[in-house]
Backbone atoms as SQL, in Angstrom:
CREATE TABLE atoms (id INTEGER PRIMARY KEY, chain TEXT, resi INTEGER, resn TEXT, atom TEXT, x REAL, y REAL, z REAL);
INSERT INTO atoms VALUES
  (1, 'A', 1, 'MET', 'N', 0.840, -1.181, 0.000),
  (2, 'A', 1, 'MET', 'CA', 0.000, 0.000, 0.000),
  (3, 'A', 1, 'MET', 'C', 0.885, 1.245, 0.000),
  (4, 'A', 2, 'ILE', 'N', 0.570, 2.187, -0.849),
  (5, 'A', 2, 'ILE', 'CA', 1.334, 3.424, -0.951),
  (6, 'A', 2, 'ILE', 'C', 0.632, 4.498, -0.132),
  (7, 'A', 3, 'THR', 'N', 1.373, 5.116, 0.762),
  (8, 'A', 3, 'THR', 'CA', 0.835, 6.196, 1.579),
  (9, 'A', 3, 'THR', 'C', 1.092, 7.519, 0.870),
  (10, 'A', 4, 'PRO', 'N', 0.033, 8.307, 0.611),
  (11, 'A', 4, 'PRO', 'CA', 0.248, 9.585, -0.067),
  (12, 'A', 4, 'PRO', 'C', 1.037, 10.555, 0.805),
  (13, 'A', 5, 'VAL', 'N', 1.853, 11.353, 0.160),
  (14, 'A', 5, 'VAL', 'CA', 2.635, 12.366, 0.857),
  (15, 'A', 5, 'VAL', 'C', 1.793, 13.627, 0.946),
  (16, 'A', 6, 'PRO', 'N', 1.576, 14.158, 2.138),
  (17, 'A', 6, 'PRO', 'CA', 0.759, 15.368, 2.251),
  (18, 'A', 6, 'PRO', 'C', 1.489, 16.560, 1.644),
  (19, 'A', 7, 'PRO', 'N', 0.740, 17.502, 1.084),
  (20, 'A', 7, 'PRO', 'CA', 1.385, 18.695, 0.537),
  (21, 'A', 7, 'PRO', 'C', 2.054, 19.492, 1.644),
  (22, 'A', 8, 'PRO', 'N', 3.077, 20.261, 1.304),
  (23, 'A', 8, 'PRO', 'CA', 3.743, 21.063, 2.327),
  (24, 'A', 8, 'PRO', 'C', 2.780, 22.090, 2.909),
  (25, 'A', 9, 'HIS', 'N', 2.990, 22.414, 4.177),
  (26, 'A', 9, 'HIS', 'CA', 2.144, 23.420, 4.815),
  (27, 'A', 9, 'HIS', 'C', 2.479, 24.792, 4.240),
  (28, 'A', 10, 'LEU', 'N', 1.481, 25.429, 3.675),
  (29, 'A', 10, 'LEU', 'CA', 1.652, 26.767, 3.130),
  (30, 'A', 10, 'LEU', 'C', 0.761, 27.716, 3.909),
  (31, 'A', 11, 'PRO', 'N', 1.153, 28.969, 4.019),
  (32, 'A', 11, 'PRO', 'CA', 0.333, 29.934, 4.742),
  (33, 'A', 11, 'PRO', 'C', -1.040, 30.097, 4.090),
  (34, 'A', 12, 'ASP', 'N', -2.039, 30.459, 4.901),
  (35, 'A', 12, 'ASP', 'CA', -3.393, 30.635, 4.384),
  (36, 'A', 12, 'ASP', 'C', -3.468, 31.759, 3.354),
  (37, 'A', 13, 'THR', 'N', -2.781, 32.840, 3.597),
  (38, 'A', 13, 'THR', 'CA', -2.711, 33.934, 2.634),
  (39, 'A', 13, 'THR', 'C', -1.287, 34.016, 2.102),
  (40, 'A', 14, 'PRO', 'N', -1.082, 33.511, 0.887),
  (41, 'A', 14, 'PRO', 'CA', 0.275, 33.506, 0.357),
  (42, 'A', 14, 'PRO', 'C', 0.766, 34.924, 0.053),
  (43, 'A', 15, 'SER', 'N', 2.054, 35.091, 0.185),
  (44, 'A', 15, 'SER', 'CA', 2.647, 36.375, -0.165),
  (45, 'A', 15, 'SER', 'C', 2.591, 36.526, -1.682),
  (46, 'A', 16, 'PRO', 'N', 2.678, 37.744, -2.184),
  (47, 'A', 16, 'PRO', 'CA', 2.685, 37.947, -3.639),
  (48, 'A', 16, 'PRO', 'C', 3.825, 37.178, -4.314),
  (49, 'A', 17, 'LEU', 'N', 4.970, 37.078, -3.639),
  (50, 'A', 17, 'LEU', 'CA', 6.105, 36.364, -4.208),
  (51, 'A', 17, 'LEU', 'C', 5.814, 34.867, -4.305),
  (52, 'A', 18, 'ARG', 'N', 5.187, 34.297, -3.281),
  (53, 'A', 18, 'ARG', 'CA', 4.828, 32.881, -3.306),
  (54, 'A', 18, 'ARG', 'C', 3.767, 32.623, -4.378),
  (55, 'A', 19, 'ALA', 'N', 2.839, 33.559, -4.549),
  (56, 'A', 19, 'ALA', 'CA', 1.805, 33.417, -5.585),
  (57, 'A', 19, 'ALA', 'C', 2.435, 33.398, -6.975),
  (58, 'A', 20, 'LYS', 'N', 3.442, 34.244, -7.199),
  (59, 'A', 20, 'LYS', 'CA', 4.138, 34.253, -8.492),
  (60, 'A', 20, 'LYS', 'C', 4.902, 32.947, -8.699),
  (61, 'A', 21, 'ALA', 'N', 5.485, 32.424, -7.630),
  (62, 'A', 21, 'ALA', 'CA', 6.200, 31.150, -7.723),
  (63, 'A', 21, 'ALA', 'C', 5.224, 30.036, -8.095),
  (64, 'A', 22, 'ALA', 'N', 4.010, 30.069, -7.545),
  (65, 'A', 22, 'ALA', 'CA', 2.990, 29.071, -7.882),
  (66, 'A', 22, 'ALA', 'C', 2.560, 29.214, -9.342),
  (67, 'A', 23, 'GLU', 'N', 2.454, 30.449, -9.819),
  (68, 'A', 23, 'GLU', 'CA', 2.125, 30.679, -11.231),
  (69, 'A', 23, 'GLU', 'C', 3.209, 30.106, -12.138),
  (70, 'A', 24, 'MET', 'N', 4.459, 30.276, -11.733),
  (71, 'A', 24, 'MET', 'CA', 5.567, 29.743, -12.528),
  (72, 'A', 24, 'MET', 'C', 5.531, 28.216, -12.569),
  (73, 'A', 25, 'GLU', 'N', 5.221, 27.586, -11.428),
  (74, 'A', 25, 'GLU', 'CA', 5.124, 26.124, -11.411),
  (75, 'A', 25, 'GLU', 'C', 3.968, 25.666, -12.295),
  (76, 'A', 26, 'ALA', 'N', 2.843, 26.372, -12.260),
  (77, 'A', 26, 'ALA', 'CA', 1.696, 26.010, -13.099),
  (78, 'A', 26, 'ALA', 'C', 2.040, 26.146, -14.581),
  (79, 'A', 27, 'ALA', 'N', 2.775, 27.191, -14.944),
  (80, 'A', 27, 'ALA', 'CA', 3.179, 27.370, -16.339),
  (81, 'A', 27, 'ALA', 'C', 4.105, 26.238, -16.778),
  (82, 'A', 28, 'PHE', 'N', 5.031, 25.860, -15.901),
  (83, 'A', 28, 'PHE', 'CA', 5.934, 24.751, -16.205),
  (84, 'A', 28, 'PHE', 'C', 5.145, 23.457, -16.394),
  (85, 'A', 29, 'LEU', 'N', 4.218, 23.181, -15.468),
  (86, 'A', 29, 'LEU', 'CA', 3.422, 21.963, -15.567),
  (87, 'A', 29, 'LEU', 'C', 2.560, 21.955, -16.825),
  (88, 'A', 30, 'SER', 'N', 2.021, 23.100, -17.200),
  (89, 'A', 30, 'SER', 'CA', 1.220, 23.189, -18.416),
  (90, 'A', 30, 'SER', 'C', 2.048, 22.811, -19.642),
  (91, 'A', 31, 'GLU', 'N', 3.270, 23.309, -19.689),
  (92, 'A', 31, 'GLU', 'CA', 4.161, 22.962, -20.809),
  (93, 'A', 31, 'GLU', 'C', 4.511, 21.476, -20.800),
  (94, 'A', 32, 'MET', 'N', 4.722, 20.914, -19.618),
  (95, 'A', 32, 'MET', 'CA', 5.043, 19.487, -19.518),
  (96, 'A', 32, 'MET', 'C', 3.844, 18.625, -19.921),
  (97, 'A', 33, 'LEU', 'N', 2.641, 19.061, -19.546),
  (98, 'A', 33, 'LEU', 'CA', 1.441, 18.334, -19.950),
  (99, 'A', 33, 'LEU', 'C', 1.261, 18.382, -21.461),
  (100, 'A', 34, 'GLN', 'N', 1.594, 19.521, -22.059),
  (101, 'A', 34, 'GLN', 'CA', 1.506, 19.638, -23.516),
  (102, 'A', 34, 'GLN', 'C', 2.522, 18.710, -24.181),
  (103, 'A', 35, 'ALA', 'N', 3.736, 18.672, -23.647),
  (104, 'A', 35, 'ALA', 'CA', 4.766, 17.802, -24.215),
  (105, 'A', 35, 'ALA', 'C', 4.391, 16.330, -24.060),
  (106, 'A', 36, 'ALA', 'N', 3.633, 16.017, -23.011),
  (107, 'A', 36, 'ALA', 'CA', 3.199, 14.642, -22.785),
  (108, 'A', 36, 'ALA', 'C', 2.021, 14.258, -23.683),
  (109, 'A', 37, 'GLY', 'N', 1.464, 15.241, -24.373),
  (110, 'A', 37, 'GLY', 'CA', 0.380, 14.956, -25.310),
  (111, 'A', 37, 'GLY', 'C', -1.010, 15.186, -24.766),
  (112, 'A', 38, 'LEU', 'N', -1.136, 15.758, -23.575),
  (113, 'A', 38, 'LEU', 'CA', -2.458, 16.044, -23.022),
  (114, 'A', 38, 'LEU', 'C', -3.132, 17.116, -23.873),
  (115, 'A', 39, 'GLY', 'N', -4.347, 16.867, -24.272),
  (116, 'A', 39, 'GLY', 'CA', -5.090, 17.823, -25.076),
  (117, 'A', 39, 'GLY', 'C', -4.903, 17.633, -26.564),
  (118, 'A', 40, 'THR', 'N', -4.095, 16.639, -26.963),
  (119, 'A', 40, 'THR', 'CA', -3.935, 16.347, -28.383),
  (120, 'A', 40, 'THR', 'C', -5.214, 15.683, -28.874),
  (121, 'A', 41, 'PRO', 'N', -5.837, 16.227, -29.922),
  (122, 'A', 41, 'PRO', 'CA', -7.101, 15.662, -30.376),
  (123, 'A', 41, 'PRO', 'C', -6.940, 14.225, -30.866),
  (124, 'A', 42, 'SER', 'N', -7.961, 13.437, -30.599),
  (125, 'A', 42, 'SER', 'CA', -7.992, 12.058, -31.059),
  (126, 'A', 42, 'SER', 'C', -8.176, 12.044, -32.576),
  (127, 'A', 43, 'LYS', 'N', -7.522, 11.132, -33.227),
  (128, 'A', 43, 'LYS', 'CA', -7.646, 11.053, -34.691),
  (129, 'A', 43, 'LYS', 'C', -9.018, 10.516, -35.094),
  (130, 'A', 44, 'ASP', 'N', -9.584, 9.609, -34.295),
  (131, 'A', 44, 'ASP', 'CA', -10.844, 8.970, -34.654),
  (132, 'A', 44, 'ASP', 'C', -12.063, 9.824, -34.332),
  (133, 'A', 45, 'PHE', 'N', -12.150, 10.303, -33.112),
  (134, 'A', 45, 'PHE', 'CA', -13.334, 11.038, -32.677),
  (135, 'A', 45, 'PHE', 'C', -12.957, 12.384, -32.080),
  (136, 'A', 46, 'GLY', 'N', -12.082, 13.118, -32.716),
  (137, 'A', 46, 'GLY', 'CA', -11.642, 14.404, -32.207),
  (138, 'A', 46, 'GLY', 'C', -12.721, 15.450, -32.323),
  (139, 'A', 47, 'GLY', 'N', -12.550, 16.520, -31.547),
  (140, 'A', 47, 'GLY', 'CA', -13.529, 17.595, -31.537),
  (141, 'A', 47, 'GLY', 'C', -13.272, 18.657, -32.581),
  (142, 'A', 48, 'GLY', 'N', -12.319, 18.416, -33.452),
  (143, 'A', 48, 'GLY', 'CA', -12.063, 19.358, -34.531),
  (144, 'A', 48, 'GLY', 'C', -11.312, 20.590, -34.073),
  (145, 'A', 49, 'THR', 'N', -11.551, 21.678, -34.779),
  (146, 'A', 49, 'THR', 'CA', -10.844, 22.928, -34.534),
  (147, 'A', 49, 'THR', 'C', -11.121, 23.475, -33.138),
  (148, 'A', 50, 'GLY', 'N', -12.337, 23.353, -32.670),
  (149, 'A', 50, 'GLY', 'CA', -12.696, 23.856, -31.345),
  (150, 'A', 50, 'GLY', 'C', -11.898, 23.177, -30.249),
  (151, 'A', 51, 'GLU', 'N', -11.731, 21.877, -30.376),
  (152, 'A', 51, 'GLU', 'CA', -10.960, 21.143, -29.372),
  (153, 'A', 51, 'GLU', 'C', -9.510, 21.604, -29.368),
  (154, 'A', 52, 'GLU', 'N', -8.947, 21.802, -30.533),
  (155, 'A', 52, 'GLU', 'CA', -7.557, 22.262, -30.632),
  (156, 'A', 52, 'GLU', 'C', -7.391, 23.641, -30.011),
  (157, 'A', 53, 'GLN', 'N', -8.360, 24.523, -30.223),
  (158, 'A', 53, 'GLN', 'CA', -8.255, 25.891, -29.725),
  (159, 'A', 53, 'GLN', 'C', -8.384, 25.972, -28.204),
  (160, 'A', 54, 'PHE', 'N', -9.163, 25.095, -27.595),
  (161, 'A', 54, 'PHE', 'CA', -9.417, 25.179, -26.167),
  (162, 'A', 54, 'PHE', 'C', -8.597, 24.198, -25.341),
  (163, 'A', 55, 'ALA', 'N', -7.763, 23.391, -25.984),
  (164, 'A', 55, 'ALA', 'CA', -6.940, 22.417, -25.258),
  (165, 'A', 55, 'ALA', 'C', -5.973, 23.120, -24.309),
  (166, 'A', 56, 'SER', 'N', -5.476, 24.293, -24.673),
  (167, 'A', 56, 'SER', 'CA', -4.536, 25.005, -23.808),
  (168, 'A', 56, 'SER', 'C', -5.213, 25.456, -22.507),
  (169, 'A', 57, 'PHE', 'N', -6.495, 25.823, -22.582),
  (170, 'A', 57, 'PHE', 'CA', -7.226, 26.217, -21.376),
  (171, 'A', 57, 'PHE', 'C', -7.376, 25.033, -20.428),
  (172, 'A', 58, 'LEU', 'N', -7.632, 23.867, -20.992),
  (173, 'A', 58, 'LEU', 'CA', -7.756, 22.658, -20.185),
  (174, 'A', 58, 'LEU', 'C', -6.429, 22.339, -19.502),
  (175, 'A', 59, 'ARG', 'N', -5.330, 22.412, -20.247),
  (176, 'A', 59, 'ARG', 'CA', -4.011, 22.145, -19.662),
  (177, 'A', 59, 'ARG', 'C', -3.684, 23.127, -18.556),
  (178, 'A', 60, 'GLU', 'N', -3.969, 24.415, -18.766),
  (179, 'A', 60, 'GLU', 'CA', -3.697, 25.427, -17.741),
  (180, 'A', 60, 'GLU', 'C', -4.516, 25.156, -16.478),
  (181, 'A', 61, 'ALA', 'N', -5.792, 24.812, -16.634),
  (182, 'A', 61, 'ALA', 'CA', -6.642, 24.532, -15.478),
  (183, 'A', 61, 'ALA', 'C', -6.153, 23.304, -14.731),
  (184, 'A', 62, 'GLN', 'N', -5.736, 22.286, -15.455),
  (185, 'A', 62, 'GLN', 'CA', -5.239, 21.083, -14.797),
  (186, 'A', 62, 'GLN', 'C', -3.911, 21.352, -14.105),
  (187, 'A', 63, 'ALA', 'N', -3.065, 22.148, -14.715),
  (188, 'A', 63, 'ALA', 'CA', -1.782, 22.494, -14.091),
  (189, 'A', 63, 'ALA', 'C', -2.006, 23.283, -12.803),
  (190, 'A', 64, 'LYS', 'N', -2.937, 24.230, -12.809),
  (191, 'A', 64, 'LYS', 'CA', -3.244, 25.000, -11.597),
  (192, 'A', 64, 'LYS', 'C', -3.806, 24.099, -10.509),
  (193, 'A', 65, 'ALA', 'N', -4.635, 23.129, -10.890),
  (194, 'A', 65, 'ALA', 'CA', -5.195, 22.188, -9.913),
  (195, 'A', 65, 'ALA', 'C', -4.094, 21.329, -9.294),
  (196, 'A', 66, 'ILE', 'N', -3.132, 20.943, -10.102),
  (197, 'A', 66, 'ILE', 'CA', -2.008, 20.150, -9.590),
  (198, 'A', 66, 'ILE', 'C', -1.218, 20.967, -8.577),
  (199, 'A', 67, 'VAL', 'N', -0.954, 22.230, -8.895),
  (200, 'A', 67, 'VAL', 'CA', -0.204, 23.109, -7.986),
  (201, 'A', 67, 'VAL', 'C', -0.977, 23.309, -6.687),
  (202, 'A', 68, 'GLN', 'N', -2.285, 23.534, -6.772),
  (203, 'A', 68, 'GLN', 'CA', -3.096, 23.757, -5.574),
  (204, 'A', 68, 'GLN', 'C', -3.141, 22.528, -4.675),
  (205, 'A', 69, 'SER', 'N', -2.975, 21.344, -5.264),
  (206, 'A', 69, 'SER', 'CA', -3.019, 20.130, -4.452),
  (207, 'A', 69, 'SER', 'C', -1.642, 19.701, -3.970),
  (208, 'A', 70, 'GLY', 'N', -0.655, 20.563, -4.112),
  (209, 'A', 70, 'GLY', 'CA', 0.681, 20.264, -3.603),
  (210, 'A', 70, 'GLY', 'C', 1.757, 20.316, -4.662),
  (211, 'A', 71, 'GLY', 'N', 1.372, 20.110, -5.903),
  (212, 'A', 71, 'GLY', 'CA', 2.311, 20.217, -7.007),
  (213, 'A', 71, 'GLY', 'C', 3.508, 19.299, -6.908),
  (214, 'A', 72, 'LEU', 'N', 4.573, 19.716, -7.549),
  (215, 'A', 72, 'LEU', 'CA', 5.815, 18.959, -7.570),
  (216, 'A', 72, 'LEU', 'C', 6.821, 19.467, -6.548),
  (217, 'A', 73, 'GLY', 'N', 6.457, 20.526, -5.850),
  (218, 'A', 73, 'GLY', 'CA', 7.377, 21.123, -4.893),
  (219, 'A', 73, 'GLY', 'C', 8.191, 22.253, -5.490),
  (220, 'A', 74, 'LEU', 'N', 7.909, 22.583, -6.740),
  (221, 'A', 74, 'LEU', 'CA', 8.662, 23.653, -7.385),
  (222, 'A', 74, 'LEU', 'C', 8.309, 25.025, -6.828),
  (223, 'A', 75, 'THR', 'N', 7.085, 25.193, -6.372),
  (224, 'A', 75, 'THR', 'CA', 6.677, 26.508, -5.849),
  (225, 'A', 75, 'THR', 'C', 7.593, 26.935, -4.714),
  (226, 'A', 76, 'GLU', 'N', 7.822, 26.028, -3.782),
  (227, 'A', 76, 'GLU', 'CA', 8.665, 26.372, -2.634),
  (228, 'A', 76, 'GLU', 'C', 10.103, 26.633, -3.068),
  (229, 'A', 77, 'ALA', 'N', 10.618, 25.813, -3.979),
  (230, 'A', 77, 'ALA', 'CA', 11.992, 26.007, -4.467),
  (231, 'A', 77, 'ALA', 'C', 12.124, 27.333, -5.203),
  (232, 'A', 78, 'LEU', 'N', 11.146, 27.657, -6.035),
  (233, 'A', 78, 'LEU', 'CA', 11.177, 28.933, -6.758),
  (234, 'A', 78, 'LEU', 'C', 11.045, 30.106, -5.788),
  (235, 'A', 79, 'PHE', 'N', 10.156, 29.968, -4.818),
  (236, 'A', 79, 'PHE', 'CA', 9.950, 31.019, -3.826),
  (237, 'A', 79, 'PHE', 'C', 11.253, 31.334, -3.093),
  (238, 'A', 80, 'ARG', 'N', 11.937, 30.294, -2.652),
  (239, 'A', 80, 'ARG', 'CA', 13.193, 30.498, -1.914),
  (240, 'A', 80, 'ARG', 'C', 14.297, 31.038, -2.826),
  (241, 'A', 81, 'SER', 'N', 14.318, 30.599, -4.086),
  (242, 'A', 81, 'SER', 'CA', 15.366, 31.092, -4.991),
  (243, 'A', 81, 'SER', 'C', 15.144, 32.554, -5.364),
  (244, 'A', 82, 'MET', 'N', 13.890, 33.028, -5.252),
  (245, 'A', 82, 'MET', 'CA', 13.598, 34.433, -5.527),
  (246, 'A', 82, 'MET', 'C', 13.807, 35.305, -4.285),
  (247, 'A', 83, 'GLY', 'N', 14.325, 34.692, -3.217),
  (248, 'A', 83, 'GLY', 'CA', 14.633, 35.458, -2.023),
  (249, 'A', 83, 'GLY', 'C', 13.543, 35.437, -0.977),
  (250, 'A', 84, 'GLY', 'N', 12.538, 34.609, -1.160),
  (251, 'A', 84, 'GLY', 'CA', 11.457, 34.530, -0.192),
  (252, 'A', 84, 'GLY', 'C', 11.865, 33.700, 1.026),
  (253, 'A', 85, 'THR', 'N', 11.316, 34.077, 2.157),
  (254, 'A', 85, 'THR', 'CA', 11.527, 33.320, 3.382),
  (255, 'A', 85, 'THR', 'C', 10.178, 33.099, 4.037),
  (256, 'A', 86, 'ASP', 'N', 10.106, 32.121, 4.919),
  (257, 'A', 86, 'ASP', 'CA', 8.853, 31.867, 5.630),
  (258, 'A', 86, 'ASP', 'C', 8.489, 33.032, 6.547),
  (259, 'A', 87, 'ASP', 'N', 9.473, 33.798, 6.980),
  (260, 'A', 87, 'ASP', 'CA', 9.220, 34.941, 7.852),
  (261, 'A', 87, 'ASP', 'C', 8.429, 36.030, 7.118),
  (262, 'A', 88, 'ALA', 'N', 8.648, 36.138, 5.784),
  (263, 'A', 88, 'ALA', 'CA', 7.984, 37.177, 5.006),
  (264, 'A', 88, 'ALA', 'C', 6.564, 36.780, 4.623),
  (265, 'A', 89, 'ALA', 'N', 6.235, 35.481, 4.759),
  (266, 'A', 89, 'ALA', 'CA', 4.921, 35.013, 4.304),
  (267, 'A', 89, 'ALA', 'C', 3.818, 35.349, 5.265);
């Protein structure tokens, strides 16, 4: 049985710097999801042009959801590399 790892404890009201770090992680995840083929229309039953145009919105929403649920831990690393500390949060 695999025990899930809880997301790191983050302050209830994130600092603007931490929020930007979370945005950066979401952008990175969105690009990785695109490279993995998420949102690529199916050849057999694809949604056509509309599906292609809105696939990026789906990837962005999924990337933000991943970050909100704990993400990959990049938010904290980016926050600290930008000079953020827990004292400022």
